[in-house]
All heavy atoms as a GROMACS GRO file, in nm:
protein
  599
    1MET      N    1   0.085  -0.117   0.000
    1MET     CA    2   0.000   0.000   0.000
    1MET      C    3   0.089   0.123   0.000
    1MET      O    4   0.186   0.130   0.074
    1MET     CB    5  -0.091   0.001   0.123
    1MET     CG    6  -0.166   0.132   0.138
    1MET     SD    7  -0.289   0.139   0.269
    1MET     CE    8  -0.196   0.119   0.415
    2GLU      N    9   0.053   0.218  -0.084
    2GLU     CA   10   0.127   0.343  -0.088
    2GLU      C   11   0.043   0.452  -0.027
    2GLU      O   12  -0.075   0.467  -0.059
    2GLU     CB   13   0.163   0.384  -0.232
    2GLU     CG   14   0.218   0.524  -0.237
    2GLU     CD   15   0.312   0.550  -0.351
    2GLU    OE1   16   0.339   0.458  -0.428
    2GLU    OE2   17   0.356   0.663  -0.361
    3ILE      N   18   0.104   0.528   0.061
    3ILE     CA   19   0.037   0.645   0.119
    3ILE      C   20   0.115   0.767   0.072
    3ILE      O   21   0.236   0.777   0.094
    3ILE     CB   22   0.034   0.639   0.273
    3ILE    CG1   23  -0.046   0.518   0.318
    3ILE    CG2   24  -0.026   0.767   0.329
    3ILE    CD1   25  -0.049   0.497   0.468
    4ALA      N   26   0.044   0.857   0.004
    4ALA     CA   27   0.108   0.978  -0.047
    4ALA      C   28   0.038   1.099   0.012
    4ALA      O   29  -0.085   1.100   0.024
    4ALA     CB   30   0.097   0.982  -0.199
    5ASN      N   31   0.116   1.202   0.049
    5ASN     CA   32   0.050   1.323   0.098
    5ASN      C   33  -0.004   1.401  -0.022
    5ASN      O   34   0.032   1.375  -0.136
    5ASN     CB   35   0.144   1.407   0.186
    5ASN     CG   36   0.261   1.464   0.109
    5ASN    OD1   37   0.246   1.512  -0.001
    5ASN    ND2   38   0.379   1.457   0.168
    6ILE      N   39  -0.093   1.494   0.004
    6ILE     CA   40  -0.161   1.566  -0.104
    6ILE      C   41  -0.063   1.635  -0.196
    6ILE      O   42  -0.075   1.628  -0.318
    6ILE     CB   43  -0.265   1.665  -0.047
    6ILE    CG1   44  -0.383   1.588   0.010
    6ILE    CG2   45  -0.311   1.763  -0.154
    6ILE    CD1   46  -0.491   1.675   0.068
    7GLN      N   47   0.036   1.704  -0.142
    7GLN     CA   48   0.132   1.776  -0.226
    7GLN      C   49   0.209   1.678  -0.315
    7GLN      O   50   0.231   1.705  -0.433
    7GLN     CB   51   0.229   1.858  -0.140
    7GLN     CG   52   0.167   1.977  -0.071
    7GLN     CD   53   0.086   1.938   0.052
    7GLN    OE1   54   0.105   1.832   0.112
    7GLN    NE2   55  -0.009   2.023   0.089
    8ASP      N   56   0.248   1.566  -0.261
    8ASP     CA   57   0.320   1.464  -0.338
    8ASP      C   58   0.227   1.406  -0.445
    8ASP      O   59   0.268   1.384  -0.559
    8ASP     CB   60   0.370   1.355  -0.244
    8ASP     CG   61   0.454   1.252  -0.315
    8ASP    OD1   62   0.532   1.290  -0.405
    8ASP    OD2   63   0.443   1.133  -0.281
    9ALA      N   64   0.102   1.383  -0.408
    9ALA     CA   65   0.006   1.324  -0.503
    9ALA      C   66  -0.020   1.418  -0.620
    9ALA      O   67  -0.040   1.373  -0.732
    9ALA     CB   68  -0.124   1.292  -0.431
   10GLU      N   69  -0.019   1.549  -0.596
   10GLU     CA   70  -0.039   1.645  -0.704
   10GLU      C   71   0.068   1.630  -0.812
   10GLU      O   72   0.038   1.634  -0.931
   10GLU     CB   73  -0.037   1.788  -0.651
   10GLU     CG   74  -0.162   1.827  -0.577
   10GLU     CD   75  -0.156   1.970  -0.524
   10GLU    OE1   76  -0.066   2.047  -0.565
   10GLU    OE2   77  -0.240   2.002  -0.439
   11SER      N   78   0.190   1.612  -0.771
   11SER     CA   79   0.300   1.605  -0.868
   11SER      C   80   0.314   1.465  -0.928
   11SER      O   81   0.375   1.450  -1.034
   11SER     CB   82   0.431   1.648  -0.803
   11SER     OG   83   0.464   1.560  -0.697
   12ARG      N   84   0.260   1.361  -0.864
   12ARG     CA   85   0.274   1.224  -0.912
   12ARG      C   86   0.141   1.157  -0.943
   12ARG      O   87   0.130   1.034  -0.942
   12ARG     CB   88   0.346   1.138  -0.807
   12ARG     CG   89   0.485   1.182  -0.778
   12ARG     CD   90   0.559   1.086  -0.686
   12ARG     NE   91   0.478   1.034  -0.576
   12ARG     CZ   92   0.468   0.903  -0.548
   12ARG    NH1   93   0.532   0.814  -0.618
   12ARG    NH2   94   0.394   0.863  -0.447
   13LEU      N   95   0.037   1.236  -0.973
   13LEU     CA   96  -0.097   1.180  -0.990
   13LEU      C   97  -0.102   1.070  -1.096
   13LEU      O   98  -0.158   0.963  -1.073
   13LEU     CB   99  -0.199   1.289  -1.022
   13LEU     CG  100  -0.343   1.242  -1.035
   13LEU    CD1  101  -0.390   1.177  -0.905
   13LEU    CD2  102  -0.434   1.356  -1.073
   14ALA      N  103  -0.041   1.094  -1.211
   14ALA     CA  104  -0.045   0.994  -1.319
   14ALA      C  105   0.018   0.862  -1.273
   14ALA      O  106  -0.035   0.755  -1.300
   14ALA     CB  107   0.027   1.047  -1.443
   15GLN      N  108   0.128   0.871  -1.203
   15GLN     CA  109   0.195   0.750  -1.152
   15GLN      C  110   0.108   0.678  -1.049
   15GLN      O  111   0.094   0.555  -1.051
   15GLN     CB  112   0.329   0.787  -1.090
   15GLN     CG  113   0.402   0.668  -1.031
   15GLN     CD  114   0.523   0.708  -0.949
   15GLN    OE1  115   0.541   0.825  -0.917
   15GLN    NE2  116   0.604   0.612  -0.913
   16LEU      N  117   0.045   0.754  -0.961
   16LEU     CA  118  -0.041   0.693  -0.860
   16LEU      C  119  -0.164   0.627  -0.924
   16LEU      O  120  -0.206   0.518  -0.881
   16LEU     CB  121  -0.084   0.797  -0.757
   16LEU     CG  122   0.028   0.855  -0.671
   16LEU    CD1  123  -0.023   0.971  -0.586
   16LEU    CD2  124   0.093   0.749  -0.586
   17VAL      N  125  -0.219   0.690  -1.024
   17VAL     CA  126  -0.334   0.631  -1.095
   17VAL      C  127  -0.292   0.500  -1.161
   17VAL      O  128  -0.364   0.400  -1.154
   17VAL     CB  129  -0.392   0.730  -1.198
   17VAL    CG1  130  -0.489   0.660  -1.292
   17VAL    CG2  131  -0.460   0.846  -1.127
   18GLU      N  132  -0.177   0.497  -1.225
   18GLU     CA  133  -0.128   0.374  -1.287
   18GLU      C  134  -0.113   0.262  -1.184
   18GLU      O  135  -0.149   0.148  -1.209
   18GLU     CB  136   0.006   0.398  -1.357
   18GLU     CG  137  -0.006   0.473  -1.488
   18GLU     CD  138  -0.086   0.396  -1.591
   18GLU    OE1  139  -0.071   0.272  -1.602
   18GLU    OE2  140  -0.165   0.461  -1.661
   19ARG      N  141  -0.062   0.295  -1.068
   19ARG     CA  142  -0.045   0.194  -0.963
   19ARG      C  143  -0.181   0.142  -0.918
   19ARG      O  144  -0.199   0.022  -0.896
   19ARG     CB  145   0.033   0.253  -0.846
   19ARG     CG  146   0.179   0.279  -0.884
   19ARG     CD  147   0.255   0.334  -0.768
   19ARG     NE  148   0.286   0.222  -0.678
   19ARG     CZ  149   0.380   0.228  -0.585
   19ARG    NH1  150   0.449   0.338  -0.569
   19ARG    NH2  151   0.402   0.125  -0.507
   20ALA      N  152  -0.278   0.231  -0.904
   20ALA     CA  153  -0.413   0.190  -0.863
   20ALA      C  154  -0.475   0.100  -0.970
   20ALA      O  155  -0.542   0.001  -0.939
   20ALA     CB  156  -0.501   0.312  -0.838
   21LEU      N  157  -0.452   0.133  -1.098
   21LEU     CA  158  -0.505   0.050  -1.207
   21LEU      C  159  -0.443  -0.089  -1.208
   21LEU      O  160  -0.507  -0.185  -1.252
   21LEU     CB  161  -0.482   0.119  -1.342
   21LEU     CG  162  -0.569   0.242  -1.368
   21LEU    CD1  163  -0.525   0.311  -1.497
   21LEU    CD2  164  -0.716   0.204  -1.375
   22ARG      N  165  -0.321  -0.101  -1.161
   22ARG     CA  166  -0.255  -0.232  -1.152
   22ARG      C  167  -0.302  -0.312  -1.032
   22ARG      O  168  -0.260  -0.424  -1.010
   22ARG     CB  169  -0.104  -0.215  -1.148
   22ARG     CG  170  -0.042  -0.172  -1.279
   22ARG     CD  171   0.109  -0.189  -1.278
   22ARG     NE  172   0.174  -0.122  -1.167
   22ARG     CZ  173   0.236  -0.004  -1.174
   22ARG    NH1  174   0.239   0.060  -1.289
   22ARG    NH2  175   0.293   0.048  -1.067
   23GLY      N  176  -0.387  -0.252  -0.949
   23GLY     CA  177  -0.442  -0.324  -0.834
   23GLY      C  178  -0.380  -0.289  -0.701
   23GLY      O  179  -0.418  -0.343  -0.598
   24GLU      N  180  -0.283  -0.200  -0.702
   24GLU     CA  181  -0.221  -0.160  -0.576
   24GLU      C  182  -0.314  -0.064  -0.502
   24GLU      O  183  -0.389   0.011  -0.563
   24GLU     CB  184  -0.088  -0.089  -0.603
   24GLU     CG  185   0.018  -0.178  -0.665
   24GLU     CD  186   0.147  -0.103  -0.688
   24GLU    OE1  187   0.190  -0.028  -0.596
   24GLU    OE2  188   0.205  -0.119  -0.795
   25GLU      N  189  -0.307  -0.067  -0.370
   25GLU     CA  190  -0.387   0.026  -0.290
   25GLU      C  191  -0.310   0.156  -0.278
   25GLU      O  192  -0.193   0.157  -0.237
   25GLU     CB  193  -0.415  -0.032  -0.152
   25GLU     CG  194  -0.508   0.054  -0.072
   25GLU     CD  195  -0.550  -0.009   0.059
   25GLU    OE1  196  -0.497  -0.116   0.094
   25GLU    OE2  197  -0.635   0.049   0.126
   26VAL      N  198  -0.374   0.266  -0.315
   26VAL     CA  199  -0.311   0.398  -0.308
   26VAL      C  200  -0.400   0.486  -0.222
   26VAL      O  201  -0.518   0.503  -0.250
   26VAL     CB  202  -0.294   0.459  -0.449
   26VAL    CG1  203  -0.233   0.598  -0.439
   26VAL    CG2  204  -0.208   0.369  -0.537
   27VAL      N  205  -0.343   0.541  -0.117
   27VAL     CA  206  -0.416   0.628  -0.025
   27VAL      C  207  -0.350   0.765  -0.027
   27VAL      O  208  -0.228   0.776  -0.023
   27VAL     CB  209  -0.413   0.569   0.118
   27VAL    CG1  210  -0.477   0.666   0.217
   27VAL    CG2  211  -0.482   0.434   0.121
   28ILE      N  212  -0.433   0.868  -0.032
   28ILE     CA  213  -0.383   1.005  -0.025
   28ILE      C  214  -0.418   1.059   0.113
   28ILE      O  215  -0.532   1.048   0.158
   28ILE     CB  216  -0.443   1.092  -0.137
   28ILE    CG1  217  -0.402   1.035  -0.274
   28ILE    CG2  218  -0.397   1.237  -0.123
   28ILE    CD1  219  -0.460   1.107  -0.392
   29ALA      N  220  -0.318   1.116   0.178
   29ALA     CA  221  -0.334   1.161   0.316
   29ALA      C  222  -0.299   1.309   0.328
   29ALA      O  223  -0.232   1.366   0.242
   29ALA     CB  224  -0.244   1.079   0.408
   30GLN      N  225  -0.346   1.367   0.437
   30GLN     CA  226  -0.310   1.504   0.470
   30GLN      C  227  -0.268   1.506   0.616
   30GLN      O  228  -0.342   1.458   0.703
   30GLN     CB  229  -0.428   1.599   0.447
   30GLN     CG  230  -0.393   1.744   0.470
   30GLN     CD  231  -0.509   1.835   0.434
   30GLN    OE1  232  -0.624   1.798   0.448
   30GLN    NE2  233  -0.477   1.953   0.386
   31ALA      N  234  -0.150   1.558   0.642
   31ALA     CA  235  -0.094   1.561   0.777
   31ALA      C  236  -0.091   1.421   0.838
   31ALA      O  237  -0.120   1.403   0.956
   31ALA     CB  238  -0.173   1.658   0.865
   32GLY      N  239  -0.060   1.322   0.754
   32GLY     CA  240  -0.049   1.185   0.801
   32GLY      C  241  -0.182   1.114   0.824
   32GLY      O  242  -0.186   1.000   0.865
   33LYS      N  243  -0.293   1.182   0.794
   33LYS     CA  244  -0.426   1.126   0.816
   33LYS      C  245  -0.486   1.085   0.680
   33LYS      O  246  -0.501   1.170   0.592
   33LYS     CB  247  -0.513   1.232   0.881
   33LYS     CG  248  -0.632   1.182   0.952
   33LYS     CD  249  -0.699   1.297   1.025
   33LYS     CE  250  -0.796   1.242   1.126
   33LYS     NZ  251  -0.863   1.349   1.198
   34PRO      N  252  -0.518   0.956   0.660
   34PRO     CA  253  -0.574   0.912   0.532
   34PRO      C  254  -0.704   0.986   0.499
   34PRO      O  255  -0.791   1.002   0.585
   34PRO     CB  256  -0.602   0.764   0.554
   34PRO     CG  257  -0.514   0.724   0.666
   34PRO     CD  258  -0.502   0.846   0.754
   35LEU      N  259  -0.714   1.035   0.374
   35LEU     CA  260  -0.834   1.107   0.330
   35LEU      C  261  -0.912   1.030   0.224
   35LEU      O  262  -1.034   1.016   0.235
   35LEU     CB  263  -0.796   1.244   0.272
   35LEU     CG  264  -0.734   1.344   0.367
   35LEU    CD1  265  -0.697   1.471   0.291
   35LEU    CD2  266  -0.830   1.377   0.479
   36VAL      N  267  -0.842   0.985   0.120
   36VAL     CA  268  -0.910   0.919   0.008
   36VAL      C  269  -0.828   0.800  -0.039
   36VAL      O  270  -0.708   0.791  -0.016
   36VAL     CB  271  -0.935   1.015  -0.111
   36VAL    CG1  272  -1.028   1.127  -0.073
   36VAL    CG2  273  -0.804   1.069  -0.164
   37ARG      N  274  -0.896   0.710  -0.109
   37ARG     CA  275  -0.831   0.593  -0.168
   37ARG      C  276  -0.857   0.597  -0.318
   37ARG      O  277  -0.969   0.617  -0.362
   37ARG     CB  278  -0.890   0.465  -0.108
   37ARG     CG  279  -0.830   0.339  -0.164
   37ARG     CD  280  -0.888   0.214  -0.101
   37ARG     NE  281  -0.856   0.212   0.042
   37ARG     CZ  282  -0.948   0.201   0.137
   37ARG    NH1  283  -1.075   0.191   0.108
   37ARG    NH2  284  -0.911   0.199   0.263
   38LEU      N  285  -0.752   0.578  -0.397
   38LEU     CA  286  -0.766   0.570  -0.542
   38LEU      C  287  -0.800   0.426  -0.579
   38LEU      O  288  -0.727   0.334  -0.543
   38LEU     CB  289  -0.638   0.611  -0.614
   38LEU     CG  290  -0.597   0.758  -0.609
   38LEU    CD1  291  -0.466   0.778  -0.682
   38LEU    CD2  292  -0.704   0.845  -0.667
   39VAL      N  293  -0.910   0.409  -0.650
   39VAL     CA  294  -0.949   0.275  -0.696
   39VAL      C  295  -0.997   0.286  -0.840
   39VAL      O  296  -1.056   0.386  -0.879
   39VAL     CB  297  -1.061   0.213  -0.608
   39VAL    CG1  298  -1.012   0.189  -0.468
   39VAL    CG2  299  -1.183   0.300  -0.606
   40PRO      N  300  -0.975   0.182  -0.920
   40PRO     CA  301  -1.026   0.184  -1.058
   40PRO      C  302  -1.178   0.181  -1.059
   40PRO      O  303  -1.241   0.124  -0.969
   40PRO     CB  304  -0.970   0.055  -1.119
   40PRO     CG  305  -0.865   0.008  -1.026
   40PRO     CD  306  -0.897   0.064  -0.892
   41VAL      N  307  -1.237   0.242  -1.159
   41VAL     CA  308  -1.381   0.239  -1.176
   41VAL      C  309  -1.419   0.104  -1.235
   41VAL      O  310  -1.361   0.060  -1.336
   41VAL     CB  311  -1.428   0.353  -1.270
   41VAL    CG1  312  -1.576   0.341  -1.298
   41VAL    CG2  313  -1.395   0.488  -1.208
   42ALA      N  314  -1.512   0.036  -1.172
   42ALA     CA  315  -1.557  -0.095  -1.222
   42ALA      C  316  -1.645  -0.073  -1.345
   42ALA      O  317  -1.740   0.005  -1.341
   42ALA     CB  318  -1.635  -0.168  -1.114
   43ARG      N  319  -1.610  -0.140  -1.453
   43ARG     CA  320  -1.688  -0.126  -1.575
   43ARG      C  321  -1.808  -0.220  -1.570
   43ARG      O  322  -1.798  -0.333  -1.522
   43ARG     CB  323  -1.604  -0.158  -1.697
   43ARG     CG  324  -1.495  -0.056  -1.718
   43ARG     CD  325  -1.440  -0.057  -1.855
   43ARG     NE  326  -1.367  -0.179  -1.886
   43ARG     CZ  327  -1.285  -0.190  -1.987
   43ARG    NH1  328  -1.264  -0.087  -2.064
   43ARG    NH2  329  -1.223  -0.302  -2.011
   44ASP      N  330  -1.921  -0.171  -1.620
   44ASP     CA  331  -2.041  -0.252  -1.627
   44ASP      C  332  -2.031  -0.341  -1.750
   44ASP      O  333  -2.027  -0.292  -1.862
   44ASP     CB  334  -2.165  -0.162  -1.636
   44ASP     CG  335  -2.294  -0.240  -1.636
   44ASP    OD1  336  -2.291  -0.362  -1.609
   44ASP    OD2  337  -2.399  -0.179  -1.661
   45VAL      N  338  -2.023  -0.471  -1.729
   45VAL     CA  339  -2.009  -0.564  -1.840
   45VAL      C  340  -2.138  -0.642  -1.865
   45VAL      O  341  -2.141  -0.733  -1.946
   45VAL     CB  342  -1.892  -0.664  -1.816
   45VAL    CG1  343  -1.759  -0.591  -1.817
   45VAL    CG2  344  -1.911  -0.739  -1.686
   46SER      N  345  -2.245  -0.603  -1.795
   46SER     CA  346  -2.372  -0.672  -1.817
   46SER      C  347  -2.428  -0.634  -1.955
   46SER      O  348  -2.408  -0.521  -2.000
   46SER     CB  349  -2.472  -0.637  -1.708
   46SER     OG  350  -2.497  -0.498  -1.706
   47PRO      N  351  -2.496  -0.726  -2.020
   47PRO     CA  352  -2.549  -0.695  -2.153
   47PRO      C  353  -2.658  -0.588  -2.145
   47PRO      O  354  -2.732  -0.580  -2.046
   47PRO     CB  355  -2.607  -0.828  -2.201
   47PRO     CG  356  -2.622  -0.912  -2.079
   47PRO     CD  357  -2.526  -0.861  -1.978
   48ARG      N  358  -2.662  -0.506  -2.248
   48ARG     CA  359  -2.763  -0.401  -2.254
   48ARG      C  360  -2.899  -0.462  -2.282
   48ARG      O  361  -2.911  -0.558  -2.357
   48ARG     CB  362  -2.729  -0.301  -2.363
   48ARG     CG  363  -2.604  -0.221  -2.329
   48ARG     CD  364  -2.573  -0.122  -2.434
   48ARG     NE  365  -2.686  -0.029  -2.446
   48ARG     CZ  366  -2.685   0.080  -2.518
   48ARG    NH1  367  -2.578   0.111  -2.586
   48ARG    NH2  368  -2.788   0.158  -2.524
   49VAL      N  369  -3.001  -0.408  -2.222
   49VAL     CA  370  -3.137  -0.455  -2.242
   49VAL      C  371  -3.214  -0.342  -2.309
   49VAL      O  372  -3.217  -0.230  -2.261
   49VAL     CB  373  -3.204  -0.490  -2.106
   49VAL    CG1  374  -3.347  -0.534  -2.127
   49VAL    CG2  375  -3.123  -0.596  -2.034
   50GLY      N  376  -3.273  -0.372  -2.423
   50GLY     CA  377  -3.348  -0.270  -2.496
   50GLY      C  378  -3.497  -0.276  -2.464
   50GLY      O  379  -3.544  -0.360  -2.389
   51GLY      N  380  -3.569  -0.184  -2.525
   51GLY     CA  381  -3.714  -0.186  -2.517
   51GLY      C  382  -3.774  -0.099  -2.410
   51GLY      O  383  -3.897  -0.098  -2.393
   52GLN      N  384  -3.693  -0.023  -2.337
   52GLN     CA  385  -3.749   0.060  -2.231
   52GLN      C  386  -3.842   0.169  -2.285
   52GLN      O  387  -3.931   0.214  -2.214
   52GLN     CB  388  -3.638   0.126  -2.148
   52GLN     CG  389  -3.561   0.032  -2.061
   52GLN     CD  390  -3.448  -0.038  -2.134
   52GLN    OE1  391  -3.428  -0.022  -2.254
   52GLN    NE2  392  -3.373  -0.118  -2.062
   53TRP      N  393  -3.820   0.213  -2.408
   53TRP     CA  394  -3.902   0.321  -2.465
   53TRP      C  395  -4.010   0.268  -2.559
   53TRP      O  396  -4.079   0.346  -2.623
   53TRP     CB  397  -3.812   0.421  -2.539
   53TRP     CG  398  -3.741   0.510  -2.442
   53TRP    CD1  399  -3.622   0.487  -2.381
   53TRP    CD2  400  -3.789   0.634  -2.392
   53TRP    NE1  401  -3.591   0.589  -2.297
   53TRP    CE2  402  -3.692   0.682  -2.302
   53TRP    CE3  403  -3.902   0.710  -2.416
   53TRP    CZ2  404  -3.706   0.802  -2.235
   53TRP    CZ3  405  -3.915   0.830  -2.348
   53TRP    CH2  406  -3.818   0.875  -2.259
   54LYS      N  407  -4.027   0.137  -2.564
   54LYS     CA  408  -4.128   0.079  -2.653
   54LYS      C  409  -4.267   0.133  -2.616
   54LYS      O  410  -4.308   0.132  -2.501
   54LYS     CB  411  -4.127  -0.073  -2.643
   54LYS     CG  412  -4.218  -0.139  -2.744
   54LYS     CD  413  -4.203  -0.289  -2.740
   54LYS     CE  414  -4.289  -0.349  -2.851
   54LYS     NZ  415  -4.262  -0.490  -2.867
   55GLY      N  416  -4.336   0.182  -2.718
   55GLY     CA  417  -4.470   0.237  -2.698
   55GLY      C  418  -4.472   0.380  -2.648
   55GLY      O  419  -4.578   0.438  -2.633
   56ARG      N  420  -4.357   0.438  -2.625
   56ARG     CA  421  -4.351   0.575  -2.573
   56ARG      C  422  -4.302   0.675  -2.676
   56ARG      O  423  -4.310   0.795  -2.653
   56ARG     CB  424  -4.257   0.578  -2.452
   56ARG     CG  425  -4.306   0.488  -2.339
   56ARG     CD  426  -4.204   0.474  -2.231
   56ARG     NE  427  -4.208   0.591  -2.143
   56ARG     CZ  428  -4.125   0.610  -2.042
   56ARG    NH1  429  -4.031   0.522  -2.016
   56ARG    NH2  430  -4.134   0.715  -1.966
   57VAL      N  431  -4.249   0.625  -2.786
   57VAL     CA  432  -4.196   0.713  -2.891
   57VAL      C  433  -4.268   0.683  -3.021
   57VAL      O  434  -4.290   0.567  -3.055
   57VAL     CB  435  -4.044   0.691  -2.908
   57VAL    CG1  436  -3.989   0.774  -3.022
   57VAL    CG2  437  -3.970   0.721  -2.780
   58ARG      N  438  -4.305   0.788  -3.092
   58ARG     CA  439  -4.373   0.771  -3.220
   58ARG      C  440  -4.297   0.850  -3.326
   58ARG      O  441  -4.260   0.965  -3.303
   58ARG     CB  442  -4.517   0.824  -3.211
   58ARG     CG  443  -4.599   0.802  -3.336
   58ARG     CD  444  -4.734   0.869  -3.327
   58ARG     NE  445  -4.726   1.015  -3.335
   58ARG     CZ  446  -4.711   1.083  -3.448
   58ARG    NH1  447  -4.699   1.021  -3.564
   58ARG    NH2  448  -4.707   1.215  -3.447
   59MET      N  449  -4.272   0.787  -3.439
   59MET     CA  450  -4.208   0.855  -3.552
   59MET      C  451  -4.316   0.899  -3.649
   59MET      O  452  -4.405   0.821  -3.684
   59MET     CB  453  -4.112   0.761  -3.626
   59MET     CG  454  -3.991   0.723  -3.547
   59MET     SD  455  -3.883   0.865  -3.536
   59MET     CE  456  -3.750   0.793  -3.447
   60ALA      N  457  -4.308   1.022  -3.693
   60ALA     CA  458  -4.403   1.073  -3.792
   60ALA      C  459  -4.382   1.001  -3.924
   60ALA      O  460  -4.271   0.956  -3.956
   60ALA     CB  461  -4.383   1.224  -3.809
   61GLU      N  462  -4.487   0.989  -4.002
   61GLU     CA  463  -4.480   0.919  -4.131
   61GLU      C  464  -4.377   0.985  -4.224
   61GLU      O  465  -4.311   0.919  -4.301
   61GLU     CB  466  -4.618   0.917  -4.199
   61GLU     CG  467  -4.720   0.830  -4.128
   61GLU     CD  468  -4.681   0.683  -4.132
   61GLU    OE1  469  -4.625   0.637  -4.234
   61GLU    OE2  470  -4.705   0.615  -4.030
   62ASP      N  471  -4.365   1.117  -4.216
   62ASP     CA  472  -4.273   1.188  -4.305
   62ASP      C  473  -4.137   1.216  -4.239
   62ASP      O  474  -4.065   1.306  -4.278
   62ASP     CB  475  -4.336   1.319  -4.351
   62ASP     CG  476  -4.360   1.415  -4.236
   62ASP    OD1  477  -4.352   1.374  -4.118
   62ASP    OD2  478  -4.387   1.534  -4.264
   63PHE      N  479  -4.099   1.135  -4.142
   63PHE     CA  480  -3.975   1.156  -4.067
   63PHE      C  481  -3.853   1.165  -4.158
   63PHE      O  482  -3.765   1.248  -4.138
   63PHE     CB  483  -3.957   1.043  -3.965
   63PHE     CG  484  -3.828   1.054  -3.888
   63PHE    CD1  485  -3.817   1.141  -3.781
   63PHE    CD2  486  -3.717   0.977  -3.923
   63PHE    CE1  487  -3.699   1.151  -3.709
   63PHE    CE2  488  -3.600   0.987  -3.852
   63PHE     CZ  489  -3.590   1.074  -3.744
   64ASP      N  490  -3.845   1.080  -4.259
   64ASP     CA  491  -3.729   1.077  -4.347
   64ASP      C  492  -3.738   1.174  -4.463
   64ASP      O  493  -3.644   1.186  -4.542
   64ASP     CB  494  -3.708   0.935  -4.402
   64ASP     CG  495  -3.658   0.839  -4.295
   64ASP    OD1  496  -3.579   0.885  -4.209
   64ASP    OD2  497  -3.697   0.722  -4.296
   65SER      N  498  -3.848   1.245  -4.478
   65SER     CA  499  -3.864   1.341  -4.588
   65SER      C  500  -3.797   1.472  -4.552
   65SER      O  501  -3.815   1.525  -4.442
   65SER     CB  502  -4.013   1.366  -4.616
   65SER     OG  503  -4.075   1.246  -4.653
   66LEU      N  504  -3.721   1.525  -4.646
   66LEU     CA  505  -3.653   1.652  -4.627
   66LEU      C  506  -3.731   1.760  -4.700
   66LEU      O  507  -3.754   1.750  -4.820
   66LEU     CB  508  -3.510   1.642  -4.682
   66LEU     CG  509  -3.414   1.754  -4.652
   66LEU    CD1  510  -3.395   1.770  -4.502
   66LEU    CD2  511  -3.279   1.727  -4.717
   67PRO      N  512  -3.774   1.865  -4.630
   67PRO     CA  513  -3.848   1.973  -4.696
   67PRO      C  514  -3.766   2.032  -4.810
   67PRO      O  515  -3.643   2.041  -4.802
   67PRO     CB  516  -3.870   2.076  -4.586
   67PRO     CG  517  -3.855   2.000  -4.458
   67PRO     CD  518  -3.760   1.890  -4.488
   68GLY      N  519  -3.834   2.072  -4.917
   68GLY     CA  520  -3.768   2.121  -5.038
   68GLY      C  521  -3.669   2.232  -5.014
   68GLY      O  522  -3.558   2.230  -5.068
   69ASP      N  523  -3.708   2.334  -4.937
   69ASP     CA  524  -3.617   2.447  -4.913
   69ASP      C  525  -3.491   2.404  -4.837
   69ASP      O  526  -3.382   2.453  -4.864
   69ASP     CB  527  -3.689   2.559  -4.840
   69ASP     CG  528  -3.748   2.518  -4.706
   69ASP    OD1  529  -3.772   2.396  -4.687
   69ASP    OD2  530  -3.769   2.606  -4.621
   70LEU      N  531  -3.506   2.310  -4.747
   70LEU     CA  532  -3.390   2.261  -4.673
   70LEU      C  533  -3.301   2.175  -4.763
   70LEU      O  534  -3.178   2.185  -4.759
   70LEU     CB  535  -3.436   2.181  -4.551
   70LEU     CG  536  -3.334   2.155  -4.443
   70LEU    CD1  537  -3.267   2.282  -4.396
   70LEU    CD2  538  -3.398   2.084  -4.326
   71ALA      N  539  -3.363   2.093  -4.846
   71ALA     CA  540  -3.288   2.011  -4.940
   71ALA      C  541  -3.210   2.100  -5.036
   71ALA      O  542  -3.093   2.074  -5.065
   71ALA     CB  543  -3.382   1.919  -5.018
   72GLU      N  544  -3.272   2.206  -5.080
   72GLU     CA  545  -3.203   2.298  -5.172
   72GLU      C  546  -3.086   2.366  -5.102
   72GLU      O  547  -2.978   2.384  -5.161
   72GLU     CB  548  -3.303   2.406  -5.220
   72GLU     CG  549  -3.247   2.496  -5.327
   72GLU     CD  550  -3.352   2.595  -5.374
   72GLU    OE1  551  -3.468   2.556  -5.393
   72GLU    OE2  552  -3.313   2.713  -5.392
   73ALA      N  553  -3.102   2.402  -4.975
   73ALA     CA  554  -2.996   2.467  -4.900
   73ALA      C  555  -2.874   2.374  -4.885
   73ALA      O  556  -2.760   2.420  -4.882
   73ALA     CB  557  -3.047   2.508  -4.763
   74PHE      N  558  -2.900   2.244  -4.880
   74PHE     CA  559  -2.791   2.148  -4.868
   74PHE      C  560  -2.745   2.096  -5.004
   74PHE      O  561  -2.656   2.011  -5.011
   74PHE     CB  562  -2.833   2.027  -4.780
   74PHE     CG  563  -2.829   2.059  -4.634
   74PHE    CD1  564  -2.947   2.080  -4.563
   74PHE    CD2  565  -2.709   2.068  -4.565
   74PHE    CE1  566  -2.944   2.108  -4.427
   74PHE    CE2  567  -2.707   2.098  -4.430
   74PHE     CZ  568  -2.823   2.119  -4.361
   75GLY      N  569  -2.806   2.142  -5.111
   75GLY     CA  570  -2.769   2.097  -5.244
   75GLY      C  571  -2.818   1.958  -5.278
   75GLY      O  572  -2.764   1.891  -5.364
   76ALA      N  573  -2.922   1.914  -5.208
   76ALA     CA  574  -2.980   1.782  -5.235
   76ALA      C  575  -3.115   1.801  -5.305
   76ALA      O  576  -3.167   1.912  -5.312
   76ALA     CB  577  -2.999   1.707  -5.104
   77THR      N  578  -3.170   1.694  -5.352
   77THR     CA  579  -3.302   1.700  -5.413
   77THR      C  580  -3.404   1.657  -5.309
   77THR      O  581  -3.379   1.569  -5.228
   77THR     CB  582  -3.311   1.609  -5.536
   77THR    OG1  583  -3.282   1.476  -5.496
   77THR    CG2  584  -3.214   1.654  -5.642
   78SER      N  585  -3.520   1.720  -5.309
   78SER     CA  586  -3.624   1.684  -5.215
   78SER      C  587  -3.699   1.563  -5.266
   78SER      O  588  -3.705   1.538  -5.386
   78SER     CB  589  -3.719   1.800  -5.192
   78SER     OG  590  -3.782   1.836  -5.314
   79GLU      N  591  -3.760   1.490  -5.178
   79GLU     CA  592  -3.836   1.368  -5.217
   79GLU      C  593  -3.979   1.403  -5.243
   79GLU      O  594  -4.039   1.486  -5.186
   79GLU     CB  595  -3.827   1.266  -5.103
   79GLU     CG  596  -3.686   1.215  -5.086
   79GLU     CD  597  -3.680   1.112  -4.972
   79GLU    OE1  598  -3.782   1.051  -4.938
   79GLU    OE2  599  -3.570   1.092  -4.922
   0.00000   0.00000   0.00000
């Protein structure tokens, strides 16, 4: 376990983060008193579940149609 004071941690933050990512315990202290612990953020690896908005969103029939004036402004042809 590494204990670093705040001033030391400011100048070595990247190194301390790397050590925490490797699984080492890194504690930042002030006046010898532990304040915080650096730990890696746990990534969510659970599969995504869809369908939460089913029945709550409606697409207009002309959703994909580009109005003529807008199509002309972009140099495209309107449908």
